[in-house]
MITI-70909 format. One line per 4 residues: number of its first residue (from 1); for each residue x, y, z of N, C-alpha, C, CB. Coordinates in steps of 0.1 Angstrom, whole numbers. Glycine has a CB too. Layout:
N
NUM> X:Y:Z:X:Y:Z:X:Y:Z:X:Y:Z  ...
END
This chain:
182
1> -564:-189:-470:-562:-175:-472:-548:-173:-478:-563:-167:-459  -548:-165:-489:-535:-163:-496:-530:-149:-492:-538:-163:-512  -518:-149:-488:-512:-136:-484:-504:-130:-495:-503:-138:-471  -504:-117:-496:-497:-110:-506:-487:-101:-499:-506:-102:-515
5> -475:-99:-506:-465:-90:-501:-468:-76:-506:-451:-94:-505  -467:-67:-497:-469:-53:-501:-456:-47:-505:-476:-44:-490  -456:-35:-511:-443:-29:-514:-435:-27:-502:-446:-16:-521  -441:-23:-491:-434:-20:-478:-427:-33:-473:-443:-14:-468
9> -434:-45:-474:-428:-57:-470:-416:-61:-479:-439:-68:-471  -418:-58:-492:-407:-62:-501:-395:-54:-500:-413:-61:-516  -396:-41:-497:-385:-32:-495:-380:-31:-481:-388:-19:-501  -387:-38:-471:-382:-36:-457:-369:-43:-456:-392:-43:-448
13> -360:-36:-448:-347:-42:-446:-348:-56:-439:-338:-32:-437  -338:-64:-441:-338:-78:-436:-338:-77:-421:-327:-86:-441  -331:-68:-415:-329:-67:-400:-340:-59:-394:-316:-62:-397  -351:-56:-401:-361:-47:-394:-369:-55:-384:-370:-41:-405
17> -376:-48:-375:-384:-55:-364:-398:-57:-369:-384:-46:-352  -402:-70:-368:-416:-73:-371:-425:-71:-359:-417:-88:-377  -438:-72:-362:-447:-70:-351:-445:-82:-341:-462:-70:-356  -443:-94:-346:-441:-106:-337:-428:-104:-329:-440:-118:-345
21> -417:-98:-335:-405:-96:-327:-408:-86:-316:-394:-90:-337  -415:-76:-319:-418:-65:-309:-427:-71:-298:-425:-53:-316  -437:-79:-301:-446:-85:-291:-438:-94:-282:-457:-93:-298  -429:-102:-288:-420:-111:-280:-411:-104:-270:-412:-120:-289
25> -405:-93:-275:-396:-85:-266:-404:-78:-255:-389:-74:-274  -416:-73:-258:-425:-67:-248:-429:-77:-238:-437:-61:-254  -432:-89:-242:-436:-100:-233:-425:-104:-223:-441:-112:-240  -413:-105:-229:-401:-109:-221:-398:-98:-210:-389:-112:-229
29> -399:-85:-215:-397:-75:-205:-408:-75:-194:-397:-61:-212  -420:-77:-198:-431:-78:-188:-428:-89:-178:-445:-80:-195  -424:-101:-183:-420:-112:-174:-409:-108:-164:-416:-124:-182  -399:-102:-170:-387:-97:-161:-392:-87:-151:-376:-91:-170
33> -400:-78:-154:-406:-69:-145:-414:-75:-134:-414:-58:-152  -423:-85:-138:-432:-91:-129:-424:-99:-118:-442:-100:-136  -413:-105:-122:-405:-113:-112:-394:-104:-105:-399:-125:-118  -394:-91:-108:-385:-82:-101:-371:-81:-106:-384:-87:-87
37> -368:-86:-118:-355:-85:-124:-352:-71:-129:-353:-95:-135  -362:-64:-132:-360:-50:-136:-371:-42:-128:-361:-48:-151  -367:-30:-124:-377:-22:-116:-385:-14:-126:-369:-12:-107  -395:-6:-120:-404:2:-128:-398:11:-138:-414:9:-119
41> -388:19:-133:-382:29:-141:-374:22:-153:-372:38:-133  -367:12:-150:-360:5:-161:-370:-2:-170:-351:-6:-155  -381:-7:-165:-391:-13:-174:-396:-3:-184:-402:-19:-166  -400:9:-178:-406:20:-187:-396:24:-197:-409:32:-178
45> -383:25:-193:-373:30:-203:-371:19:-214:-360:33:-196  -370:7:-210:-368:-4:-220:-380:-6:-229:-364:-17:-212  -392:-6:-223:-403:-8:-232:-405:3:-242:-416:-9:-223  -401:16:-238:-401:27:-248:-391:24:-259:-398:40:-241
49> -379:19:-255:-369:16:-266:-374:5:-275:-356:13:-259  -381:-5:-269:-386:-16:-277:-396:-11:-287:-392:-27:-268  -405:-2:-283:-415:3:-292:-409:12:-303:-425:12:-284  -398:19:-300:-391:27:-309:-381:20:-318:-384:39:-302
53> -378:8:-314:-367:0:-322:-371:-2:-336:-364:-13:-315  -362:0:-345:-364:-2:-359:-356:-14:-365:-361:10:-367  -345:-17:-358:-337:-29:-362:-336:-39:-351:-322:-24:-366  -334:-52:-355:-334:-63:-346:-323:-61:-336:-332:-76:-354
57> -311:-56:-339:-301:-54:-330:-305:-44:-318:-288:-49:-336  -313:-34:-322:-318:-25:-312:-327:-32:-302:-325:-13:-318  -335:-41:-308:-345:-48:-300:-338:-58:-291:-355:-56:-309  -328:-65:-296:-321:-75:-289:-314:-69:-276:-310:-82:-297
61> -309:-57:-277:-303:-51:-265:-313:-49:-254:-297:-37:-269  -325:-46:-257:-336:-44:-247:-341:-56:-241:-347:-36:-254  -340:-67:-248:-346:-80:-243:-336:-90:-239:-356:-85:-253  -324:-88:-240:-313:-98:-238:-315:-105:-225:-299:-92:-239
65> -319:-117:-225:-321:-126:-214:-327:-119:-202:-307:-131:-209  -338:-112:-205:-346:-105:-194:-338:-95:-187:-352:-115:-184  -328:-89:-194:-320:-79:-187:-309:-84:-179:-329:-70:-179  -305:-97:-181:-295:-103:-172:-281:-102:-180:-298:-117:-169
69> -281:-106:-192:-268:-107:-199:-260:-94:-199:-270:-112:-213  -267:-83:-199:-260:-70:-200:-257:-65:-185:-268:-59:-207  -260:-73:-175:-258:-69:-162:-247:-77:-155:-271:-70:-154  -241:-87:-160:-230:-93:-154:-233:-105:-145:-223:-84:-147
73> -236:-116:-151:-238:-128:-142:-224:-133:-137:-244:-140:-150  -213:-129:-144:-200:-132:-139:-197:-125:-126:-190:-129:-150  -201:-113:-125:-198:-106:-113:-207:-111:-102:-201:-90:-115  -219:-115:-105:-228:-121:-95:-222:-134:-90:-242:-124:-101
77> -217:-142:-99:-210:-154:-95:-198:-151:-86:-205:-162:-107  -190:-141:-89:-179:-137:-81:-184:-132:-67:-171:-126:-88  -195:-125:-67:-200:-121:-54:-203:-132:-45:-213:-112:-56  -209:-143:-50:-212:-155:-42:-200:-163:-38:-222:-163:-50
81> -190:-163:-47:-178:-172:-44:-167:-164:-36:-172:-177:-56  -167:-151:-36:-157:-143:-29:-156:-146:-14:-159:-129:-32  -167:-149:-7:-166:-151:7:-156:-163:11:-179:-154:13  -153:-172:1:-143:-182:5:-129:-176:7:-143:-192:-7
85> -127:-164:1:-114:-158:3:-115:-145:11:-108:-155:-11  -126:-138:10:-127:-125:16:-138:-123:26:-129:-114:5  -146:-133:29:-157:-133:38:-167:-122:33:-152:-130:52  -171:-113:42:-181:-103:38:-176:-92:29:-187:-97:51
89> -163:-90:29:-157:-79:22:-160:-80:7:-142:-78:24  -158:-92:1:-160:-94:-13:-174:-90:-18:-158:-108:-17  -185:-96:-12:-198:-92:-16:-202:-78:-14:-208:-101:-9  -196:-72:-3:-199:-58:1:-193:-49:-10:-194:-55:15
93> -181:-52:-14:-174:-43:-24:-181:-44:-37:-159:-48:-26  -185:-56:-41:-192:-58:-54:-206:-51:-53:-194:-73:-57  -212:-52:-42:-225:-45:-40:-223:-30:-42:-231:-49:-27  -213:-25:-35:-211:-10:-35:-207:-5:-49:-200:-7:-25
97> -200:-13:-57:-195:-9:-70:-206:-11:-81:-183:-16:-74  -216:-19:-78:-226:-23:-89:-236:-12:-90:-233:-36:-85  -242:-11:-102:-253:-1:-104:-265:-4:-96:-256:0:-119  -272:6:-91:-284:5:-84:-294:-2:-93:-290:18:-79
101> -301:-12:-88:-312:-19:-95:-306:-30:-104:-319:-9:-104  -293:-32:-104:-287:-42:-113:-288:-56:-107:-273:-39:-116  -288:-66:-116:-288:-80:-112:-276:-83:-103:-288:-89:-124  -264:-77:-106:-252:-80:-98:-254:-74:-84:-240:-73:-105
105> -259:-62:-83:-261:-56:-70:-271:-65:-61:-267:-42:-71  -281:-70:-67:-291:-79:-60:-284:-91:-55:-303:-82:-68  -276:-97:-64:-269:-110:-60:-258:-108:-50:-264:-116:-73  -251:-96:-51:-241:-93:-41:-248:-91:-27:-233:-81:-45
109> -259:-85:-27:-267:-83:-15:-271:-97:-9:-279:-74:-17  -276:-106:-18:-279:-119:-13:-267:-126:-7:-285:-127:-25  -256:-125:-14:-244:-132:-9:-240:-126:4:-232:-130:-20  -240:-113:5:-236:-107:18:-245:-111:29:-236:-91:17
113> -258:-110:27:-268:-113:37:-267:-128:41:-282:-110:32  -264:-137:32:-263:-151:35:-250:-153:43:-262:-159:22  -239:-147:40:-227:-149:47:-228:-143:61:-215:-142:40  -235:-132:63:-237:-127:76:-245:-136:85:-243:-113:75
117> -256:-141:79:-265:-151:86:-257:-164:90:-277:-154:78  -249:-169:80:-241:-181:82:-231:-179:93:-234:-185:69  -225:-167:94:-216:-163:105:-223:-164:118:-209:-150:102  -234:-158:119:-242:-157:132:-245:-172:136:-254:-149:131
121> -250:-180:127:-253:-194:130:-241:-201:134:-260:-200:118  -230:-199:127:-217:-205:130:-212:-202:144:-206:-201:120  -214:-189:148:-210:-185:162:-219:-192:172:-212:-170:163  -232:-194:170:-241:-201:179:-237:-216:180:-255:-200:174
125> -234:-222:168:-229:-236:168:-216:-237:176:-228:-241:154  -207:-228:174:-194:-229:181:-196:-227:196:-185:-218:176  -205:-218:200:-208:-216:214:-214:-228:221:-217:-204:216  -223:-235:213:-228:-247:218:-218:-258:220:-239:-252:209
129> -208:-258:211:-197:-268:212:-189:-265:225:-187:-266:201  -188:-253:230:-181:-250:242:-189:-254:254:-177:-235:243  -202:-252:253:-211:-254:264:-214:-269:266:-224:-247:262  -217:-276:256:-220:-290:257:-208:-299:259:-227:-295:243
133> -208:-307:270:-196:-315:273:-194:-326:262:-197:-321:286  -181:-329:260:-178:-340:251:-166:-336:242:-190:-343:242  -162:-345:234:-150:-343:225:-155:-337:212:-142:-356:223  -150:-326:208:-153:-320:195:-168:-315:194:-151:-330:184
137> -171:-310:183:-184:-304:180:-188:-309:166:-184:-289:181  -195:-321:166:-199:-326:153:-209:-317:145:-205:-339:154  -216:-309:153:-226:-299:147:-218:-289:138:-235:-293:157  -206:-285:143:-199:-275:136:-194:-280:122:-186:-271:144
141> -191:-293:121:-187:-299:108:-199:-299:99:-182:-313:110  -211:-303:104:-223:-303:96:-226:-289:91:-235:-309:104  -226:-279:100:-229:-266:97:-219:-260:86:-228:-256:109  -206:-264:87:-197:-260:77:-200:-265:63:-182:-264:81
145> -204:-278:63:-208:-284:50:-220:-277:44:-211:-299:52  -230:-274:53:-242:-267:48:-238:-254:43:-253:-266:60  -230:-246:50:-225:-233:45:-219:-234:31:-216:-227:55  -210:-243:29:-203:-245:17:-213:-248:6:-192:-256:17
149> -222:-258:8:-231:-262:-2:-241:-250:-6:-240:-274:3  -246:-243:4:-255:-232:1:-248:-221:-6:-262:-227:14  -236:-218:-3:-228:-208:-10:-226:-212:-24:-215:-206:-2  -222:-224:-27:-219:-228:-40:-232:-229:-49:-213:-242:-40
153> -243:-233:-43:-256:-233:-50:-260:-219:-54:-267:-240:-42  -258:-210:-45:-261:-196:-48:-253:-191:-59:-259:-187:-35  -240:-194:-59:-231:-190:-70:-235:-196:-84:-216:-194:-67  -238:-209:-84:-243:-215:-96:-255:-209:-102:-245:-231:-94
157> -265:-207:-93:-278:-201:-97:-276:-187:-102:-288:-201:-86  -267:-179:-96:-264:-165:-100:-258:-165:-114:-255:-158:-90  -249:-175:-116:-242:-176:-129:-251:-179:-140:-231:-186:-129  -262:-185:-137:-273:-189:-147:-283:-178:-149:-280:-202:-143
161> -282:-168:-140:-292:-157:-141:-305:-161:-135:-294:-152:-155  -306:-172:-127:-318:-176:-121:-321:-169:-108:-317:-192:-118  -334:-167:-106:-338:-162:-93:-340:-173:-83:-352:-154:-95  -330:-174:-74:-330:-184:-64:-329:-178:-50:-319:-194:-66
165> -336:-183:-41:-335:-178:-27:-331:-190:-18:-348:-172:-22  -321:-187:-10:-315:-197:0:-326:-201:9:-303:-191:7  -329:-214:11:-339:-218:20:-337:-215:34:-341:-233:19  -325:-214:39:-322:-210:53:-325:-195:54:-307:-213:56
169> -322:-187:44:-325:-173:45:-340:-171:45:-319:-165:33  -348:-180:39:-362:-179:39:-367:-181:53:-369:-189:30  -361:-190:61:-365:-192:75:-361:-181:84:-358:-205:79  -349:-175:81:-344:-164:89:-341:-152:80:-331:-168:97
173> -351:-144:77:-350:-133:67:-342:-121:71:-363:-129:63  -329:-124:74:-320:-113:78:-316:-105:65:-307:-118:85  -318:-92:64:-315:-85:52:-308:-71:56:-327:-82:43  -295:-71:56:-288:-59:60:-286:-51:47:-274:-63:66
177> -282:-57:36:-282:-50:23:-294:-53:15:-269:-54:15  -300:-43:9:-313:-46:2:-311:-55:-10:-319:-32:-3  -319:-65:-11:-318:-74:-22:-327:-70:-34:-322:-88:-17  -333:-58:-33:-341:-53:-44:-332:-45:-53:-352:-45:-38
181> -319:-44:-50:-309:-37:-59:-308:-23:-57:-313:-40:-73  -315:-17:-47:-314:-2:-45:-303:2:-36:-327:2:-39
END
């Protein structure tokens, strides 16, 4: 089949949106919505802007990394690492200052909830160390290592924009701050 260029194709600006560009952007937004990276209202707003986009730069803003790059993976990383210096205060402040529904807010909530659960588990481990006779509490050292590793993994995954859930939090689903970003 031989294709011919029409006048509209010939005179279309180089940075105009093609049907394939638009379909790709719509598909990426649908994927982001289906896994919960963007809520219903944000999906509706973004899909409307994708449909109305005339230039590639307008389209790119709507689809940028499933809505993650414009939401601050750096702040999500900071939310996960801040407990090493500020304990619960760092993730709580980042959560409070982040926009509702944003990736940063969800990750700050995850960090806060993990640190709170880790604190409770740490207190139980410490109490067992006082109750059980013997020298030292080797379980406390193991728990500290687990806490550090899980905190760092959460930070790395947040910096990549990945949807990761802490396996210990899956076992004990403590959620004080909403991880749905609201």
